[in-house]
Each structure stands twice: as structure tokens, then as C-alpha cells.
C-alpha positions as CSV (number, residue, x, y, z in Angstrom):
1,M,115.2,128.1,102.9
2,S,113.9,125.4,100.6
3,R,112.9,122.0,102.0
4,T,114.8,119.0,101.0
5,V,113.7,115.4,100.7
6,F,115.4,112.1,99.9
7,C,114.0,111.7,96.4
8,Q,113.0,108.1,95.7
9,F,113.1,108.7,92.0
10,L,116.6,110.3,91.9
11,D,117.9,108.3,94.8
12,K,119.5,111.3,96.4
13,E,118.7,114.4,98.5
14,A,117.2,117.2,96.5
15,D,114.9,120.2,96.8
16,G,111.4,119.1,97.8
17,L,108.1,120.4,96.4
18,D,106.8,123.6,97.9
19,F,103.3,122.2,98.6
20,Q,101.3,119.1,97.9
21,L,100.4,119.1,94.2
22,Y,98.3,116.0,94.0
23,P,95.4,115.1,96.3
24,G,95.1,112.2,98.7
25,E,97.5,109.6,100.0
26,I,99.4,109.5,96.7
27,G,99.8,113.2,96.9
28,K,101.2,113.0,100.4
29,R,103.6,110.2,99.3
30,I,104.8,112.4,96.4
31,F,105.2,115.5,98.6
32,D,107.2,113.5,101.1
33,N,109.4,111.5,98.7
34,I,109.7,113.2,95.3
35,S,111.8,116.2,94.4
36,K,111.0,119.2,92.2
37,E,113.4,117.8,89.6
38,A,111.7,114.4,89.5
39,W,108.2,116.0,89.4
40,A,109.3,118.1,86.4
41,E,110.5,114.9,84.7
42,W,107.0,113.4,85.3
43,Q,105.3,116.4,84.0
44,K,107.1,116.1,80.7
45,K,106.1,112.4,80.4
46,Q,102.6,113.2,81.5
47,T,102.2,115.8,78.7
48,M,103.6,113.3,76.1
49,L,101.2,110.6,77.4
50,I,98.1,112.9,77.3
51,N,99.0,114.1,73.8
52,E,100.0,110.7,72.3
53,K,97.0,108.8,73.7
54,K,94.6,111.7,73.1
55,M,93.5,111.5,76.7
56,N,90.5,113.4,78.1
57,M,91.1,114.4,81.7
58,M,87.3,114.5,82.3
59,N,87.3,110.7,81.6
60,P,87.8,108.8,84.9
61,D,89.4,105.9,83.0
62,D,92.0,108.2,81.5
63,R,92.7,109.8,84.9
64,A,93.1,106.4,86.4
65,F,95.5,105.3,83.7
66,L,97.6,108.5,84.1
67,E,97.7,108.0,87.9
68,N,99.0,104.5,87.6
69,A,101.6,105.6,85.1
70,M,102.6,108.4,87.5
71,V,103.0,106.0,90.4
72,G,104.9,103.5,88.2
73,F,107.3,106.2,86.9
74,L,108.0,108.0,90.2
75,F,108.2,105.1,92.6
76,E,108.7,101.9,90.6
77,G,111.1,103.0,87.9
78,K,108.6,102.1,85.1
79,E,109.1,104.1,81.9
80,P,105.7,104.9,80.3
81,E,105.3,103.6,76.7
82,I,105.1,106.6,74.4
83,E,105.2,105.7,70.7
84,G,108.3,107.1,69.0
85,Y,110.0,108.2,72.2
86,V,113.2,106.6,73.3
87,P,114.2,107.4,76.9
88,V,117.7,108.7,77.7
89,N,119.7,106.2,79.8
90,K,120.4,107.4,83.3
């Protein structure tokens, strides 16, 4: 039986993540409050951000930028700025 969470991103009950995918307190917050569907949406945005901004995940500044964008997207409703991308209205 899959676990369900009240997803803060989707604002509804949905299938929760199977395990904590991100370390630390932010990872625990994501595990407890974000669904698989919302995490998949973030992964798409993350890939676009990394590619568009030519980010290097070995660079602490790039990782910090991406973490801030992730928290903003998942918990604060902030759409990351990706050149040429127009988000679909929910």
C-alpha cells in the first residue's frame, strides 16, 4: 500500500514519496509534504534550470541557487525563470 500525504504543492491528498530523496530538514519537509507527482514536476523544472543556466552541481553556489528555487517552487508557488519557457496555467 502506498503512503499518501497532503501535498502542499498540489493542495490535495496524493501518493507520497517512497523515501526521503533530499538530505536534511528540507528533505524531511519534502518527504512529509510533497507528492510523487509534485516531485516529478520539480525534476522537470530542475533539469531545465541546470541546462539553461549551464549549472555545475559541484559548485556550491549553483547547488544553493537550485535548492532555493526548489523550495520556492514546491512550497511558495514561485515559478523559476527559465528563458523561453512559458508555464501552463493551473
